N, CA and C atoms as a LAMMPS dump frame, in Angstrom:
ITEM: TIMESTEP
0
ITEM: NUMBER OF ATOMS
558
ITEM: BOX BOUNDS ff ff ff
-5.0000000000000000e+02 5.0000000000000000e+02
-5.0000000000000000e+02 5.0000000000000000e+02
-5.0000000000000000e+02 5.0000000000000000e+02
ITEM: ATOMS id mol type element x y z
1 1 1 N 0.782 -1.209 0.086
2 1 2 C 0.223 0.164 -0.023
3 1 3 C 1.145 1.392 0.291
4 2 1 N 0.607 1.907 -0.868
5 2 2 C 1.277 3.472 -0.889
6 2 3 C 0.078 4.726 -0.488
7 3 1 N 0.837 4.883 0.713
8 3 2 C 0.121 6.344 1.286
9 3 3 C 0.836 7.439 0.785
10 4 1 N 0.205 8.512 0.23
11 4 2 C 0.94 9.622 -0.108
12 4 3 C 0.2 10.878 0.883
13 5 1 N 1.118 11.775 0.888
14 5 2 C 0.408 13.169 1.913
15 5 3 C -0.091 13.941 0.913
16 6 1 N -0.833 14.663 1.052
17 6 2 C -1.968 15.731 0.367
18 6 3 C -1.745 17.025 1.145
19 7 1 N -1.398 17.908 0.255
20 7 2 C -0.841 19.318 1.192
21 7 3 C -1.508 20.1 0.52
22 8 1 N -2.024 21.653 1.328
23 8 2 C -2.099 22.885 0.6
24 8 3 C -1.248 23.707 0.75
25 9 1 N -0.498 24.983 0.236
26 9 2 C 0.355 25.855 0.487
27 9 3 C -0.135 26.587 1.593
28 10 1 N 1.197 26.916 2.186
29 10 2 C 0.861 28.008 3.492
30 10 3 C 0.564 29.676 2.752
31 11 1 N -0.561 30.496 3.254
32 11 2 C -0.948 31.296 2.878
33 11 3 C 0.267 32.074 2.436
34 12 1 N 0.167 33.003 1.206
35 12 2 C 1.236 33.882 0.619
36 12 3 C 2.516 33.349 0.845
37 13 1 N 2.667 31.872 0.593
38 13 2 C 3.828 31.373 0.12
39 13 3 C 4.464 31.569 -0.842
40 14 1 N 5.506 31.661 -1.449
41 14 2 C 6.219 31.568 -2.479
42 14 3 C 5.468 30.348 -3.651
43 15 1 N 5.15 29.457 -3.031
44 15 2 C 4.477 28.261 -3.891
45 15 3 C 2.917 28.244 -4.238
46 16 1 N 2.396 29.444 -3.146
47 16 2 C 1.153 29.367 -3.179
48 16 3 C 0.54 30.449 -4.484
49 17 1 N 1.866 31.208 -4.248
50 17 2 C 1.387 32.151 -5.547
51 17 3 C 2.176 31.556 -7.116
52 18 1 N 2.883 30.642 -6.809
53 18 2 C 3.056 29.821 -8.218
54 18 3 C 2.285 28.73 -8.867
55 19 1 N 1.618 27.947 -7.91
56 19 2 C 0.944 26.754 -8.003
57 19 3 C -0.441 27.497 -7.976
58 20 1 N -1.287 26.848 -8.983
59 20 2 C -2.968 27.441 -9
60 20 3 C -3.738 26.794 -8.071
61 21 1 N -4.292 27.841 -7.713
62 21 2 C -5.319 27.188 -6.311
63 21 3 C -6.279 26.22 -7.062
64 22 1 N -6.299 25.479 -5.862
65 22 2 C -7.098 24.511 -6.302
66 22 3 C -6.32 22.867 -6.822
67 23 1 N -4.929 23.207 -6.874
68 23 2 C -4.258 22.042 -7.363
69 23 3 C -3.909 21.387 -6.357
70 24 1 N -4.046 19.873 -6.484
71 24 2 C -3.816 18.396 -5.977
72 24 3 C -2.265 18.658 -5.557
73 25 1 N -1.76 18.796 -4.815
74 25 2 C -0.514 18.695 -4.023
75 25 3 C -0.141 17.448 -3.442
76 26 1 N 0.85 16.3 -4.175
77 26 2 C 1.118 15.037 -2.896
78 26 3 C 2.446 15.273 -3.128
79 27 1 N 2.969 14.122 -1.845
80 27 2 C 4.385 13.926 -1.769
81 27 3 C 4.231 12.388 -0.984
82 28 1 N 5.274 11.755 -1.051
83 28 2 C 5.371 10.64 -0.774
84 28 3 C 5.905 11.203 1.021
85 29 1 N 5.445 10.028 1.734
86 29 2 C 6.16 10.394 3.217
87 29 3 C 7.154 10.109 3.113
88 30 1 N 8.09 9.597 2.606
89 30 2 C 9.351 9.392 2.978
90 30 3 C 10.382 10.461 1.934
91 31 1 N 9.631 11.407 1.052
92 31 2 C 10.182 12.012 0.27
93 31 3 C 11.26 12.963 0.565
94 32 1 N 11.181 13.088 2.121
95 32 2 C 11.493 14.803 2.809
96 32 3 C 13.329 14.294 3.022
97 33 1 N 14.173 15.314 2.425
98 33 2 C 15.56 15.3 2.469
99 33 3 C 15.788 15.953 3.991
100 34 1 N 16.411 14.917 5.048
101 34 2 C 16.452 15.616 6.31
102 34 3 C 17.51 16.581 6.222
103 35 1 N 18.47 16.568 5.439
104 35 2 C 19.491 17.86 5.092
105 35 3 C 19.082 19.158 5.066
106 36 1 N 18.203 19.102 4.325
107 36 2 C 17.523 20.592 3.524
108 36 3 C 16.104 20.465 3.979
109 37 1 N 15.213 19.848 4.572
110 37 2 C 13.967 19.781 4.961
111 37 3 C 12.963 19.862 3.707
112 38 1 N 13.393 19.635 2.311
113 38 2 C 12.874 19.811 1.219
114 38 3 C 12.046 18.317 0.688
115 39 1 N 11.254 18.49 0.251
116 39 2 C 10.383 17.209 -0.329
117 39 3 C 10.127 17.557 -1.721
118 40 1 N 10.077 16.33 -2.59
119 40 2 C 9.689 16.426 -3.88
120 40 3 C 7.895 16.331 -3.794
121 41 1 N 7.216 17.16 -4.414
122 41 2 C 6.001 17.497 -4.679
123 41 3 C 5.418 17.288 -6.265
124 42 1 N 4.505 16.559 -6.236
125 42 2 C 4.105 16.378 -7.612
126 42 3 C 2.586 17.142 -7.768
127 43 1 N 1.95 17.911 -8.371
128 43 2 C 1.028 18.677 -8.759
129 43 3 C -0.103 18.755 -9.782
130 44 1 N -1.266 18.956 -9.69
131 44 2 C -2.242 19 -10.925
132 44 3 C -3.447 19.818 -10.756
133 45 1 N -2.841 21.121 -11.777
134 45 2 C -4.39 22.241 -11.103
135 45 3 C -4.949 22.188 -12.605
136 46 1 N -4.994 21.41 -13.449
137 46 2 C -5.763 21.449 -14.564
138 46 3 C -5.716 22.827 -15.439
139 47 1 N -4.523 23.412 -15.674
140 47 2 C -4.228 24.699 -16.052
141 47 3 C -4.99 24.705 -17.325
142 48 1 N -5.087 23.764 -18.106
143 48 2 C -5.533 23.445 -19.497
144 48 3 C -7.184 23.404 -19.363
145 49 1 N -7.971 23.547 -18.083
146 49 2 C -9.329 23.23 -17.815
147 49 3 C -9.929 21.738 -18.545
148 50 1 N -9.363 20.801 -18.63
149 50 2 C -9.642 19.638 -18.963
150 50 3 C -11.072 19.044 -18.457
151 51 1 N -12.059 18.71 -18.97
152 51 2 C -13.116 18.231 -18.275
153 51 3 C -13.077 17.321 -17.323
154 52 1 N -11.977 16.228 -17.647
155 52 2 C -11.8 15 -16.725
156 52 3 C -11.062 15.587 -15.557
157 53 1 N -10.937 16.797 -15.166
158 53 2 C -9.643 17.051 -14.133
159 53 3 C -10.389 18.469 -13.414
160 54 1 N -12.019 18.195 -13.583
161 54 2 C -12.584 19.246 -12.61
162 54 3 C -12.628 19.358 -11.102
163 55 1 N -12.695 18.009 -10.833
164 55 2 C -13.335 17.861 -9.804
165 55 3 C -11.432 17.31 -8.742
166 56 1 N -11.368 17.676 -7.682
167 56 2 C -10.135 17.632 -7.157
168 56 3 C -9.913 16.144 -6.791
169 57 1 N -10.928 15.41 -6.604
170 57 2 C -9.823 13.836 -6.573
171 57 3 C -9.604 13.533 -7.853
172 58 1 N -10.194 13.661 -8.806
173 58 2 C -9.559 13.584 -10.147
174 58 3 C -8.213 14.351 -10.245
175 59 1 N -7.776 15.368 -9.932
176 59 2 C -6.62 15.933 -9.989
177 59 3 C -5.509 15.35 -8.815
178 60 1 N -6.524 14.69 -7.883
179 60 2 C -5.341 14.189 -7.231
180 60 3 C -4.687 12.575 -7.352
181 61 1 N -5.613 12.241 -8.144
182 61 2 C -5.364 10.92 -8.815
183 61 3 C -4.015 11.187 -9.645
184 62 1 N -4.209 11.978 -10.831
185 62 2 C -3.113 12.297 -11.629
186 62 3 C -1.861 13.023 -11.182
187 63 1 N -1.982 13.673 -10.128
188 63 2 C -0.826 14.067 -9.141
189 63 3 C 0.225 12.77 -8.526
190 64 1 N -0.658 12.214 -8.114
191 64 2 C -0.205 10.777 -7.454
192 64 3 C 0.129 10.018 -8.255
193 65 1 N -0.385 9.489 -9.405
194 65 2 C 0.187 8.562 -10.508
195 65 3 C 1.599 9.17 -10.887
196 66 1 N 1.544 10.704 -11.059
197 66 2 C 3.067 11.043 -11.725
198 66 3 C 3.961 10.569 -10.799
199 67 1 N 3.393 11.372 -9.653
200 67 2 C 4.683 11.073 -8.534
201 67 3 C 5.213 9.211 -8.421
202 68 1 N 4.344 8.746 -8.3
203 68 2 C 4.399 7.172 -7.785
204 68 3 C 5.163 6.508 -9.183
205 69 1 N 4.885 6.868 -10.275
206 69 2 C 5.322 6.279 -11.817
207 69 3 C 6.565 7.112 -12.134
208 70 1 N 6.83 8.32 -11.362
209 70 2 C 8.211 8.952 -11.677
210 70 3 C 7.84 9.277 -13.148
211 71 1 N 6.684 10.032 -13.505
212 71 2 C 6.427 10.636 -14.985
213 71 3 C 6.927 11.561 -14.806
214 72 1 N 8.027 11.992 -16.068
215 72 2 C 8.262 13.507 -16.526
216 72 3 C 7.345 14.162 -16.973
217 73 1 N 7.4 15.141 -15.972
218 73 2 C 6.041 16.327 -15.918
219 73 3 C 7.357 17.597 -15.341
220 74 1 N 6.501 18.802 -15.765
221 74 2 C 7.166 20.145 -15.353
222 74 3 C 6.264 20.62 -13.966
223 75 1 N 5.274 19.402 -13.628
224 75 2 C 4.088 19.82 -12.471
225 75 3 C 5.127 18.872 -11.415
226 76 1 N 6.241 19.12 -11.043
227 76 2 C 7.133 18.419 -9.898
228 76 3 C 8.16 19.246 -9.271
229 77 1 N 8.389 19.685 -8.147
230 77 2 C 9.464 20.674 -7.84
231 77 3 C 9.944 19.871 -6.099
232 78 1 N 11.061 20.646 -5.69
233 78 2 C 11.37 20.168 -4.642
234 78 3 C 11.009 21.474 -4.06
235 79 1 N 10.107 21.259 -2.421
236 79 2 C 9.621 22.439 -1.85
237 79 3 C 10.051 22.663 -0.358
238 80 1 N 10.418 23.134 0.514
239 80 2 C 10.567 23.224 1.827
240 80 3 C 9.417 22.927 2.341
241 81 1 N 9.482 22.039 3.502
242 81 2 C 8.454 21.394 4.284
243 81 3 C 7.602 22.386 4.891
244 82 1 N 8.117 23.794 5.445
245 82 2 C 7.503 24.347 5.945
246 82 3 C 6.519 25.485 5.456
247 83 1 N 6.999 25.251 3.849
248 83 2 C 5.997 25.943 2.807
249 83 3 C 4.501 25.305 2.928
250 84 1 N 4.461 24.124 3.285
251 84 2 C 3.422 23.032 2.764
252 84 3 C 2.476 22.646 4.366
253 85 1 N 0.95 22.772 4.028
254 85 2 C 0.39 22.082 5.753
255 85 3 C -0.275 20.77 4.742
256 86 1 N -0.199 19.981 5.766
257 86 2 C -0.606 18.47 5.436
258 86 3 C -2.251 18.518 5.801
259 87 1 N -3.32 18.072 4.808
260 87 2 C -4.476 17.989 5.21
261 87 3 C -5.459 16.782 4.774
262 88 1 N -4.443 15.884 4.284
263 88 2 C -5.131 14.554 4.325
264 88 3 C -3.902 13.663 3.659
265 89 1 N -4.313 12.205 3.567
266 89 2 C -3.559 11.127 3.051
267 89 3 C -4.823 10.517 1.695
268 90 1 N -3.538 9.749 0.77
269 90 2 C -4.49 9.555 -0.328
270 90 3 C -3.445 8.014 -0.221
271 91 1 N -4.845 7.181 -0.399
272 91 2 C -3.98 5.445 -0.616
273 91 3 C -4.055 5.214 -2.445
274 92 1 N -2.49 4.809 -2.71
275 92 2 C -2.736 4.812 -4.361
276 92 3 C -3.346 3.409 -4.612
277 93 1 N -3.589 2.613 -3.509
278 93 2 C -4.169 0.948 -3.998
279 93 3 C -5.565 1.589 -4.554
280 94 1 N -6.345 2.289 -3.889
281 94 2 C -7.763 2.054 -4.183
282 94 3 C -7.831 3.848 -4.649
283 95 1 N -6.633 4.57 -5.054
284 95 2 C -7.262 5.831 -5.602
285 95 3 C -8.024 6.586 -4.653
286 96 1 N -7.939 6.572 -3.432
287 96 2 C -8.834 7.376 -3.126
288 96 3 C -8.132 8.173 -1.327
289 97 1 N -9.128 9.024 -0.92
290 97 2 C -8.207 9.753 0.323
291 97 3 C -9.173 8.691 1.652
292 98 1 N -7.438 8.391 2.17
293 98 2 C -7.436 7.715 3.68
294 98 3 C -7.977 8.245 4.685
295 99 1 N -7.117 9.327 4.493
296 99 2 C -7.804 10.496 6.154
297 99 3 C -7.895 11.751 5.853
298 100 1 N -8.584 12.494 6.056
299 100 2 C -8.79 13.873 5.885
300 100 3 C -8.247 14.318 7.32
301 101 1 N -7.191 15.035 7.193
302 101 2 C -6.749 15.683 8.498
303 101 3 C -7.034 16.998 8.952
304 102 1 N -7.331 17.849 7.778
305 102 2 C -7.656 19.32 8.3
306 102 3 C -8.874 19.412 6.709
307 103 1 N -10.165 19.267 7.072
308 103 2 C -11.169 19.454 5.81
309 103 3 C -11.78 20.926 5.741
310 104 1 N -11.334 21.74 6.635
311 104 2 C -11.746 23.151 6.204
312 104 3 C -10.71 23.883 5.046
313 105 1 N -9.131 23.343 5.472
314 105 2 C -8.13 23.852 4.674
315 105 3 C -8.152 23.304 3.13
316 106 1 N -8.431 21.553 3.454
317 106 2 C -8.563 21.279 2.352
318 106 3 C -9.826 21.755 1.244
319 107 1 N -11.255 21.515 1.585
320 107 2 C -12.01 22.59 1.113
321 107 3 C -12.036 23.93 0.544
322 108 1 N -11.284 24.636 1.476
323 108 2 C -11.087 25.747 0.884
324 108 3 C -10.276 26.142 -0.219
325 109 1 N -8.897 25.465 -0.028
326 109 2 C -7.98 25.238 -1.319
327 109 3 C -8.826 24.597 -2.546
328 110 1 N -9.493 23.721 -2.579
329 110 2 C -10.033 22.832 -3.386
330 110 3 C -11.35 23.607 -4.211
331 111 1 N -11.845 24.24 -3.065
332 111 2 C -12.992 24.825 -4.045
333 111 3 C -14.319 23.87 -3.745
334 112 1 N -14.191 22.963 -3.152
335 112 2 C -15.324 22.194 -3.08
336 112 3 C -15.774 21.387 -2.035
337 113 1 N -16.764 21.184 -1.525
338 113 2 C -17.159 20.389 -0.459
339 113 3 C -16.409 18.992 -0.078
340 114 1 N -16.097 19.175 1.138
341 114 2 C -15.197 17.823 1.683
342 114 3 C -15.937 16.484 1.281
343 115 1 N -17.527 16.229 0.936
344 115 2 C -17.764 15.217 0.742
345 115 3 C -17.758 14.878 -0.853
346 116 1 N -17.724 16.184 -1.906
347 116 2 C -17.079 15.474 -3.319
348 116 3 C -15.639 15.349 -3.17
349 117 1 N -14.938 15.892 -2.395
350 117 2 C -13.477 15.545 -2.603
351 117 3 C -13.652 14.201 -1.995
352 118 1 N -13.559 13.271 -1.045
353 118 2 C -13.343 12.175 -0.554
354 118 3 C -14.514 11.209 -0.675
355 119 1 N -15.527 11.509 -1.628
356 119 2 C -16.449 10.539 -1.862
357 119 3 C -17.219 10.189 -0.606
358 120 1 N -18.618 9.545 -0.853
359 120 2 C -19.646 8.757 0.075
360 120 3 C -19.421 7.659 0.468
361 121 1 N -19.068 7.404 1.568
362 121 2 C -18.861 5.481 1.793
363 121 3 C -20.191 5.273 2.391
364 122 1 N -20.301 3.956 1.785
365 122 2 C -21.474 3.262 2.392
366 122 3 C -21.264 1.906 3.31
367 123 1 N -22.073 1.542 4.349
368 123 2 C -21.82 0.624 5.486
369 123 3 C -20.96 -0.663 4.55
370 124 1 N -20.706 -1.309 5.119
371 124 2 C -20.272 -2.897 4.404
372 124 3 C -21.377 -3.745 4.493
373 125 1 N -22.648 -3.563 5.243
374 125 2 C -23.408 -4.314 5.117
375 125 3 C -24.679 -3.595 4.43
376 126 1 N -24.303 -2.619 3.535
377 126 2 C -25.182 -1.48 2.827
378 126 3 C -26.325 -2.517 1.708
379 127 1 N -27.472 -2.536 1.861
380 127 2 C -28.359 -3.118 0.939
381 127 3 C -29.284 -2.259 0.329
382 128 1 N -29.299 -0.551 0.179
383 128 2 C -29.847 0.268 0.002
384 128 3 C -29.119 0.867 -1.35
385 129 1 N -29.95 0.364 -2.715
386 129 2 C -29.58 0.267 -4.077
387 129 3 C -29.335 1.885 -4.254
388 130 1 N -30.035 2.58 -3.926
389 130 2 C -30.189 4.225 -3.981
390 130 3 C -28.957 4.872 -3.367
391 131 1 N -28.528 4.468 -2.019
392 131 2 C -27.85 4.896 -1.658
393 131 3 C -26.409 4.048 -1.84
394 132 1 N -26.246 3.209 -2.494
395 132 2 C -24.904 2.611 -3.281
396 132 3 C -24.826 3.445 -4.612
397 133 1 N -25.623 3.686 -5.028
398 133 2 C -25.826 4.272 -6.14
399 133 3 C -25.363 5.756 -6.245
400 134 1 N -25.736 6.234 -5.307
401 134 2 C -25.144 7.562 -4.737
402 134 3 C -23.618 7.638 -4.759
403 135 1 N -23.245 6.858 -4.224
404 135 2 C -21.894 6.428 -3.942
405 135 3 C -21.095 6.304 -5.109
406 136 1 N -21.692 5.754 -5.939
407 136 2 C -20.821 5.05 -7.081
408 136 3 C -20.563 6.243 -8.086
409 137 1 N -21.612 7.346 -7.888
410 137 2 C -21.057 8.404 -8.897
411 137 3 C -19.99 8.696 -9.129
412 138 1 N -19.313 9.377 -10.106
413 138 2 C -18.133 9.7 -9.955
414 138 3 C -17.013 8.555 -10.036
415 139 1 N -17.788 7.274 -9.681
416 139 2 C -16.19 6.46 -9.787
417 139 3 C -16.27 5.738 -10.636
418 140 1 N -15.453 4.472 -10.97
419 140 2 C -14.978 4.128 -12.223
420 140 3 C -15.269 2.519 -12.136
421 141 1 N -15.929 2.203 -13.673
422 141 2 C -16.768 0.889 -13.857
423 141 3 C -15.571 0.369 -13.929
424 142 1 N -15.854 -0.816 -13.827
425 142 2 C -14.86 -2.258 -13.834
426 142 3 C -15.484 -3.368 -14.39
427 143 1 N -14.93 -3.69 -15.492
428 143 2 C -15.299 -4.49 -16.255
429 143 3 C -15.014 -6.278 -15.737
430 144 1 N -16.483 -7.126 -15.762
431 144 2 C -16.203 -8.234 -15.226
432 144 3 C -16.267 -9.447 -16.018
433 145 1 N -15.519 -10.308 -15.776
434 145 2 C -15.133 -11.379 -16.905
435 145 3 C -16.907 -11.881 -17.368
436 146 1 N -17.732 -11.86 -16.38
437 146 2 C -19.48 -12.808 -16.883
438 146 3 C -20.076 -11.303 -16.242
439 147 1 N -20.829 -10.812 -17.863
440 147 2 C -21.891 -10.126 -17.747
441 147 3 C -23.16 -10.143 -16.682
442 148 1 N -23.153 -11.742 -16.43
443 148 2 C -24.07 -11.879 -15.432
444 148 3 C -23.898 -11.67 -13.902
445 149 1 N -22.446 -11.279 -13.833
446 149 2 C -21.605 -11.355 -12.286
447 149 3 C -22.553 -9.549 -12.012
448 150 1 N -22.936 -9.079 -12.555
449 150 2 C -23.067 -7.832 -11.846
450 150 3 C -22.537 -6.369 -12.761
451 151 1 N -22.526 -5.536 -12.154
452 151 2 C -21.664 -4.466 -12.454
453 151 3 C -20.882 -3.814 -10.935
454 152 1 N -19.491 -3.483 -11.419
455 152 2 C -18.835 -3.534 -10.067
456 152 3 C -18.07 -1.873 -10.445
457 153 1 N -18.307 -1.195 -9.293
458 153 2 C -17.665 0.3 -9.595
459 153 3 C -16.706 0.365 -8.238
460 154 1 N -15.751 0.985 -8.434
461 154 2 C -14.59 1.195 -7.544
462 154 3 C -15.29 2.957 -7.291
463 155 1 N -15.684 3.365 -6.041
464 155 2 C -16.034 4.846 -5.834
465 155 3 C -14.676 5.571 -5.597
466 156 1 N -15.168 6.876 -5.37
467 156 2 C -14.041 7.82 -5.405
468 156 3 C -13.7 7.557 -3.774
469 157 1 N -14.806 6.854 -2.723
470 157 2 C -13.886 6.831 -1.711
471 157 3 C -13.18 5.397 -1.568
472 158 1 N -13.065 4.987 -2.515
473 158 2 C -12.067 3.466 -2.636
474 158 3 C -13.018 2.089 -2.406
475 159 1 N -14.254 2.362 -2.213
476 159 2 C -15.181 1.148 -2.046
477 159 3 C -15.191 0.418 -3.088
478 160 1 N -15.299 -0.752 -3.143
479 160 2 C -15.916 -1.449 -4.769
480 160 3 C -17.284 -2.089 -3.968
481 161 1 N -18.274 -1.937 -5.09
482 161 2 C -19.656 -1.771 -4.973
483 161 3 C -19.946 -2.78 -6.12
484 162 1 N -20.556 -4.163 -5.974
485 162 2 C -20.93 -4.967 -6.675
486 162 3 C -22.818 -4.705 -6.89
487 163 1 N -23.453 -4.063 -7.943
488 163 2 C -24.957 -4.452 -8.141
489 163 3 C -25.427 -5.261 -8.921
490 164 1 N -25.837 -6.151 -8.385
491 164 2 C -26.686 -7.025 -9.213
492 164 3 C -28.097 -6.679 -9.474
493 165 1 N -28.143 -6.714 -10.859
494 165 2 C -29.72 -6.003 -10.962
495 165 3 C -30.651 -7.103 -10.981
496 166 1 N -30.438 -8.245 -11.115
497 166 2 C -31.141 -9.223 -11.242
498 166 3 C -32.081 -9.583 -9.757
499 167 1 N -31.085 -9.312 -8.807
500 167 2 C -31.627 -9.392 -7.505
501 167 3 C -32.103 -8.133 -6.765
502 168 1 N -31.524 -6.757 -7.194
503 168 2 C -31.527 -5.619 -6.792
504 168 3 C -30.752 -6.087 -5.632
505 169 1 N -29.967 -6.055 -5.651
506 169 2 C -28.806 -6.329 -4.193
507 169 3 C -27.412 -5.535 -4.794
508 170 1 N -27.023 -5.177 -3.539
509 170 2 C -25.742 -4.335 -3.729
510 170 3 C -24.739 -5.136 -2.483
511 171 1 N -23.608 -5.767 -2.98
512 171 2 C -22.771 -6.07 -2.312
513 171 3 C -21.223 -4.991 -1.807
514 172 1 N -20.8 -4.914 -0.936
515 172 2 C -19.311 -3.938 -0.762
516 172 3 C -18.599 -5.142 -0.865
517 173 1 N -17.456 -5.03 -1.808
518 173 2 C -16.085 -6.097 -1.557
519 173 3 C -15.095 -5.406 -1.109
520 174 1 N -14.247 -6.586 -0.292
521 174 2 C -12.837 -5.881 0.098
522 174 3 C -12.026 -5.431 -1.178
523 175 1 N -11.226 -4.778 -1.042
524 175 2 C -9.992 -4.454 -2.321
525 175 3 C -9.371 -5.977 -2.627
526 176 1 N -9.275 -6.544 -1.706
527 176 2 C -8.502 -7.918 -2.041
528 176 3 C -9.771 -9.03 -2.324
529 177 1 N -10.304 -8.936 -2.659
530 177 2 C -11.779 -9.895 -3.515
531 177 3 C -11.135 -10.025 -5.237
532 178 1 N -11.106 -11.001 -5.402
533 178 2 C -10.803 -11.574 -6.842
534 178 3 C -11.615 -11.008 -7.64
535 179 1 N -12.75 -10.537 -7.306
536 179 2 C -13.66 -10.02 -8.382
537 179 3 C -13.162 -8.541 -8.953
538 180 1 N -12.065 -7.933 -7.868
539 180 2 C -12.009 -6.637 -8.093
540 180 3 C -10.762 -6.843 -9.143
541 181 1 N -9.986 -8.098 -9.166
542 181 2 C -8.275 -8.073 -9.974
543 181 3 C -8.484 -7.474 -11.443
544 182 1 N -9.551 -7.37 -11.887
545 182 2 C -9.718 -6.95 -13.628
546 182 3 C -9.499 -5.346 -13.643
547 183 1 N -8.988 -4.925 -12.726
548 183 2 C -9.853 -3.192 -12.752
549 183 3 C -8.042 -2.965 -12.982
550 184 1 N -8.487 -2.196 -14.408
551 184 2 C -6.976 -1.175 -14.613
552 184 3 C -6.612 -0.005 -13.776
553 185 1 N -5.407 0.007 -13.529
554 185 2 C -5.132 0.89 -12.506
555 185 3 C -4.839 2.032 -13.186
556 186 1 N -5.225 3.371 -12.269
557 186 2 C -5.099 4.795 -12.836
558 186 3 C -3.603 5.15 -13.582
């Protein structure tokens, strides 16, 4: 499991002026140089106004994928740790926020409600089709080997929801369930 830190810049810092407001800013927890207190960050601000990057969660996925895959980009830099504020952690195994540390600062920086950023989670014993469907909005459809198996979605909250239309039932799957294995990674 790879957990990344999610940051916002300190108000009026150099980076606050150089990085577009609302950008997702991530760094590996171990990416701090102890000699300089500098860390490598990756960020995504949707400077070209792409439709698929309107939401903070989607920008976070892109910034995280660039960082862990060492993708060459101009949207990386070394930053002094005292120029950033930790607001959340992000799990790249399920491409979801793991913990929200400061919801107020994160929401203000992102310009979105925290529920839109982290997604709606449903209880593991959820059987309410409408509630599960609401949680699946904005998630990713995962193709299953058998069409009769139902429709599987990974929500932006990182849950796997299996909808069985024949029985009108919903099952919350563990991320290690073999039915989740067909998922392409972001």
